[in-house]
C-alpha positions in Angstrom: 96.3 99.2 95.1 98.5 101.6 93.3 99.3 99.0 90.6 95.5 98.4 90.1 94.8 102.1 90.0 97.3 102.6 87.2 96.7 99.3 85.5 100.2 98.0 86.1 101.4 94.5 87.1 103.3 94.0 90.2 106.3 93.0 88.1 106.2 96.4 86.4 106.0 98.1 89.7 108.9 96.2 91.2 111.0 95.8 88.0 114.0 97.8 86.8 112.3 100.0 84.2 112.7 103.8 84.5 109.9 104.8 82.2 108.0 107.7 83.7 104.6 105.9 83.3 105.9 103.3 85.8 108.3 105.2 88.0 105.7 107.8 89.2 103.2 105.0 90.3 106.2 103.2 91.9 107.2 106.4 93.8 103.6 106.8 95.0 103.5 103.2 96.2 106.8 103.6 97.9 105.5 106.8 99.6 102.3 105.2 100.7 104.1 102.0 101.9 106.3 104.2 104.2 103.4 106.4 105.4 100.9 103.6 106.0 103.0 100.7 107.3 106.0 102.3 109.0 108.3 99.8 107.3 112.0 100.8 107.2 113.6 102.1 104.0 115.6 98.9 103.6 112.5 96.7 104.1 110.6 98.8 101.4 113.6 98.4 99.1 113.4 94.6 99.4 109.7 94.6 98.6 110.2 96.9 95.5 112.6 94.7 93.7 115.7 94.9 95.8 116.2 98.7 95.7 118.7 100.4 97.8 117.3 102.4 100.9 118.7 105.6 99.3 116.5 105.0 96.2 113.5 104.4 98.4 114.3 107.7 100.3 114.6 109.6 97.0 111.2 108.3 95.9 109.6 109.2 99.2 111.0 112.7 99.1 110.0 113.2 95.5 106.4 112.4 96.3 106.5 114.4 99.5 107.8 117.5 97.6 105.1 117.0 94.8 102.4 116.8 97.4 103.4 120.3 98.8 103.5 121.8 95.2 100.8 120.0 93.2 97.2 119.9 94.3 96.4 117.2 91.6 99.1 114.9 93.0 97.8 115.5 96.5 94.2 114.6 95.5 95.5 111.6 93.6 97.5 110.2 96.6 94.6 110.9 99.0 92.3 109.0 96.6 94.7 106.0 96.5 95.1 106.2 100.3 91.3 106.1 100.7 91.1 103.1 98.5 93.8 101.3 100.6 92.0 102.0 103.8 88.6 100.8 102.4 90.1 97.6 101.2 91.4 96.7 104.7 
């Protein structure tokens, strides 16, 4: 859902690029995966291209912090979360 929202391919979302236009959506996807599935950090790392669990944790915490400080990010994540729930 996050890749569709941003118009990115799954390969872009799981690939190695560090371009901001890809890393932010990837971090949001990682955050939502953790929040909505309860998967472990290592499991999420595997899904997102074999990333280490510490990278997954960093992504999660980055979004978590942003949600507390940025109303726009909070609204965006809630919107994507609603889209995921409606698709289920």
